[in-house]
C-alpha positions, -999 to 999 in steps of 0.1 A, spaced: 127 -546 374 145 -517 359 129 -480 358 162 -463 349 189 -475 322 214 -477 349 205 -489 383 225 -502 416 240 -534 422 208 -558 431 213 -583 456 222 -621 447 189 -644 445 194 -677 457 171 -709 458 159 -735 433 174 -726 395 138 -723 381 131 -695 405 165 -677 401 161 -676 363 121 -664 365 137 -634 389 163 -626 367 140 -621 340 118 -601 361 147 -577 368 152 -575 330 116 -559 323 116 -520 315 90 -502 338 66 -477 324 75 -443 325 48 -433 348 56 -459 373 85 -463 394 90 -500 403 116 -512 429 124 -545 448 115 -550 485 119 -576 514 93 -605 506 74 -616 534 88 -647 553 71 -680 558 45 -680 527 67 -703 504 103 -716 503 115 -692 481 100 -656 474 108 -621 458 86 -592 460 80 -557 440 64 -522 450 53 -498 425 42 -461 426 27 -442 402 49 -409 393 35 -375 403 44 -341 404 81 -336 394 87 -369 381 86 -381 416 69 -414 429 36 -406 447 20 -434 465 -12 -415 471 -16 -415 432 -17 -452 429 7 -478 446 9 -516 444 29 -549 456 36 -578 439 51 -611 455 61 -641 438 59 -672 454 79 -704 446 75 -742 462 87 -772 443 63 -792 463 34 -775 446 8 -770 472 -24 -785 464 -44 -750 464 -20 -735 440 -21 -763 413 15 -757 404 49 -745 417 40 -707 415 17 -683 429 14 -645 428 0 -626 453 -7 -590 445 -21 -556 457 -32 -524 437 -47 -493 451 -58 -456 439 -79 -427 447 -109 -424 427 -132 -393 423 -162 -394 449 -188 -400 424 -171 -428 405 -167 -443 444 -202 -443 444 -208 -467 418 -220 -500 429 -202 -519 402 -170 -502 405 -154 -530 428 -166 -555 397 -149 -531 372 -115 -534 394 -114 -571 391 -122 -570 354 -93 -548 350 -70 -573 364 -85 -602 343 -81 -583 311 -46 -571 319 -36 -606 322 -51 -615 292 -40 -585 271 -1 -593 284 -7 -631 276 -1 -641 313 -13 -680 317 -28 -688 351 -53 -706 368 -74 -706 404 -75 -667 404 -89 -653 437 -94 -616 452 -112 -590 468 -120 -554 457 -129 -529 482 -140 -496 477 -135 -470 508 -153 -439 510 -144 -411 534 -156 -376 548 -141 -353 574 -156 -347 604 -147 -321 634 -111 -308 632 -110 -328 600 -141 -311 585 -121 -291 559 -110 -319 542 -131 -332 509 -148 -363 506 -129 -388 489 -129 -425 477 -102 -450 474 -105 -483 453 -82 -514 467 -77 -548 448 -61 -578 464 -56 -608 441 -37 -642 439 -35 -664 411 -8 -693 399 12 -687 367 10 -718 345 45 -716 339 81 -698 347 76 -669 323 64 -645 348 69 -613 330 34 -611 316 21 -613 349 45 -584 362 36 -563 334 -3 -572 339 1 -560 375 18 -526 368 -8 -520 341 -37 -525 367 -21 -502 390 -19 -474 360 -56 -481 349 -67 -480 386 -48 -443 387 -65 -434 357 -36 -437 334 -39 -449 296 -35 -489 293 -4 -496 269 -19 -530 264 -48 -537 238 -77 -552 254 -75 -532 284 -106 -508 288 -105 -474 307 -129 -460 328 -137 -422 319 -108 -397 328 -106 -394 366 -70 -389 376 -71 -378 411 -49 -351 428 -18 -352 397 -8 -319 380 16 -317 356 
C-alpha cells in the first residue's frame, strides 16, 4: 500500500496465486494523506498465508504519530476454508485513538466505535460475513509522581470478519477509514458518520 508516489522495493509475496494477487492489489492502493501505512511482518501460525499492515495518523510536521491514532490489519488466507471463517479469507484488525475525557465517559461510545466499523465496511463496498469484535474504552488519571498528568481516555476496537471474495481493497480502505474516524478526522466515504469534532493532541 502506497503512501508516497515512490516507495522502496517491496519484499516478494509467496503463496497461492489468489493470495499473491490479493496482496498485490492491496499494495496498489493509495493511502489517505493523513495516514501513513506500512507493511509489517505478519504473525506466524494463524494461517498458511498472511500479510499485515500498520497505520499511524499523521501529526505535527507531517510525521506519523501513533499517539493520535494507530492500527493493524492482518490478512489471513487458508484454502482449506476453516469452518469458523466460512471461506478462505479472514481479516483481523485493530484500531486505537485518544478521546476527550468527557466523550470517553459516554456509556455508548463503544457501541459507536463498532458502528463506525460496520458503516465503513458498507460505505466502501466491502462484502463480508461472520464479523465479531470488542470495543474498549480506557479512562486514566495520574497519581503521585504522575499527578501532573491530566485525565485521559482511549478508545480501542479489535475486530475480525470474513471477506466474501478476494477483492480486499475495500476492506483495507474501510479499516483506514475507521482509524481516521476514531482519531476525529472527517470520513472520505459517504455513509460514515462522525462524532462532534474531538481530535486530541494535534496542532498543525
